[in-house]
C-alpha positions, 0 to 999 in steps of 0.5 A: 311699107315692107318689101321681101324678095323670095330669093334663093342663094344658089343662083348665085353660088352657081353664077358667080362661080361661072363669073370667075370662070369668065374674069380668067379670060378677060383684061378689061371688065366694063360694068352696066349700070342702069343709070336710074339705080346706079348704086341697087344695080352695081355688084359689090362682089365684082370689085372684089372678084375683079383684084387688079383687073382694070374695070370701067363704068357704064352707066345705061338708060340715061335717056330714062334718067334724072340728068341732074343727079346722071351728072351728080353719079358720074362725078361720084363714080369718078371721084373714087377712082373709076374711070366711068362713061355714059351710054344710050345703049338704044340709040348708040351714044357714047358707043364709041367714048367708051371703047376709046376708056376700054383702050386707055384703060387697057394700056399697061396690059399692051405695054407688058405685052409689048415689054414681053415682046408680044405684039398685034395681041387683041384686048379683051373685054366681057360685058357683064351687069344686073338682066335687063341693065341693056348689056344685050343690047349693047354687045348688039350693036357693037357688033353690028352686022360684021360680026366676025368671030376670032379664032379659037382660045386656048381655054374658052369653054364650049359654046364661047368665043372672041367676036372683033368688035373694033381694031385689037379690041375682042369682047367674050360673047357670054355676058356675063350674069352677075345676081345681086345679093339682096340683103338690102330692101332697097335694093331689092325695091329698084331692081324690081321696078326695074324690071331687072328681077322676075315678077314671081318673086316680089309682090307687084303690089306692093313694089308701085305703091313704094315707088309712087309715094317715092314719086309722090315726094320726089316728083310731084310735079311730074306725077301729075302732069302724067297722069293728070292729077291733084294730090297733096303732100300727105295724100295716102298712096292708095288714093293717088293709085285711085286717082290714076285709075279715075283718070285712065279709066282704069274701071271694072264693070260697074265701075269699080276702080281696078287696081290692079290695071294701074299698078302694070300701068304706073309699072309700065310707063316706068320701066319705058321711061314715059312717066318721067326721067326719074334717079331713085339712087341719090347720088349723095349716100355712099357708093359702093363700087 
């Protein structure tokens, strides 16, 4: 089944230029990844743009991902030499550990400052990630109610401010949005079903058919239990959608199945974690980070 995204590369060019300007201002970058799709939510351009700048990876939405696969992903990322932590921005779990990790990776930078006699200079941090990965939730949690705006810094463009998030840590309040490339239809599919891409650039019906087909193969029991249905491994995906329509009463006048409503239902249940804890990117495959 083909999955296509109507993509406009001009967006990425603009986002890349903006990101490069912002990166000049910071000491440490936190790349937030969706734990359900760690590979697909990572941007391969970022590593080239960072150069020697320290980076840590924060796996968010772990409460919605397959815990066994999340642990495997943590190992995969650690083995590739990246400092990585798990966070749940909604509850705040793991945020303190993330701050400690930022301070740890920034040590070479702070030690360099001390040798030059620079003291009490705050570490400047930027959080980047694809849309809907949880950047805003994390920033709001870090800033909390005691939002303190640091003094203006030279070179900071208008509208950007430094916010103190912990002792000796300042956050650039403009979260970087990196648009990934979609040459790989698998990446486009994963970003679409998790809500990182606007729905007007892809076909929702196709996306949900691929999603249900994938879940039938990897998490059949969860799917059957959630919707109170039964199917065989070789049951056509459209028959499964029809079963969900009957089970959930998604019917039009005259008892006609409302498949459009089923598509909306499955997508919403998947995105909110109500469908179950699923990971779409397999950790055994090669990693782009």
